[in-house]
C-alpha positions in Angstrom: -60.8 -30.9 -118.4 -62.5 -28.8 -121.0 -62.4 -30.2 -124.6 -61.0 -27.6 -127.0 -63.5 -26.3 -129.6 -61.5 -27.6 -132.5 -62.4 -31.2 -131.5 -66.2 -30.9 -130.9 -67.1 -32.1 -134.3 -65.5 -35.5 -133.7 -67.2 -36.0 -130.3 -70.1 -37.9 -131.8 -67.6 -40.4 -133.2 -65.0 -40.8 -130.5 -67.0 -39.6 -127.4 -66.0 -37.2 -124.7 -64.2 -39.8 -122.6 -61.9 -40.9 -125.4 -61.3 -37.3 -126.5 -60.2 -36.4 -123.0 -57.8 -39.4 -122.9 -56.4 -38.4 -126.3 -55.7 -35.0 -124.9 -53.5 -36.5 -122.2 -51.8 -39.2 -124.3 -48.2 -39.3 -125.4 -47.2 -41.1 -128.6 -43.7 -41.8 -130.0 -43.4 -42.1 -133.7 -40.1 -43.7 -135.0 -39.7 -42.8 -138.7 -41.2 -39.7 -140.3 -41.3 -41.0 -143.8 -44.4 -41.6 -145.9 -46.3 -43.6 -143.3 -44.9 -41.9 -140.2 -45.6 -38.4 -141.4 -49.2 -39.4 -142.2 -49.7 -41.0 -138.8 -48.2 -37.9 -137.2 -50.7 -35.7 -138.9 -53.7 -37.8 -138.1 -52.8 -38.2 -134.4 -52.2 -34.4 -134.1 -55.6 -33.8 -135.7 -57.3 -36.2 -133.4 -55.9 -34.3 -130.4 -53.0 -36.4 -129.1 -51.3 -34.1 -126.6 -47.6 -35.0 -127.0 -46.0 -36.4 -130.1 -42.3 -37.4 -129.9 -40.9 -37.7 -133.4 -37.7 -39.7 -134.0 -36.0 -39.8 -137.4 -32.4 -39.0 -138.2 -32.9 -38.6 -141.9 -33.4 -35.3 -143.9 -35.9 -34.7 -146.7 -34.5 -35.7 -150.1 -35.8 -35.3 -153.6 -36.8 -39.0 -153.9 -39.0 -38.6 -150.8 -41.4 -36.1 -152.5 -43.0 -38.6 -154.9 -44.1 -41.0 -152.1 -46.2 -38.7 -150.0 -47.8 -35.3 -149.7 -46.3 -34.1 -146.4 -42.9 -32.8 -147.7 -42.4 -30.2 -150.3 -39.4 -28.9 -152.4 -38.9 -26.2 -149.8 -38.2 -28.9 -147.2 -35.3 -30.4 -149.0 -32.3 -30.9 -146.6 -34.4 -30.2 -143.5 -34.7 -33.0 -140.8 -37.9 -34.9 -141.4 -38.8 -34.9 -137.7 -38.5 -31.1 -137.6 -40.7 -30.6 -140.7 -43.3 -33.0 -139.2 -43.3 -31.1 -135.9 -43.7 -27.7 -137.6 -46.6 -29.0 -139.8 -48.5 -30.6 -137.0 -48.0 -27.9 -134.3 -51.6 -26.9 -133.4 -50.8 -24.0 -131.2 -50.5 -21.8 -134.3 -53.5 -19.7 -135.2 
């Protein structure tokens, strides 16, 4: 399996074997609030292949002061949907 170019700068830290395993890993995140959204972003940036996001809540005004992932334009949207859109790496 070829390692995508976007991950080559982290190879000296994680190594090729671990990077390949991350690329075939599936992770489930339950709760996309302050901690869940941060973990979601970090795992996506590391190269985890499949992230399943579970959260039945929507973004509310009082969520905005506890993290940087959600913005005013996200108010009323499902948190899991916003996290999925923000971490999707198939975008240019």
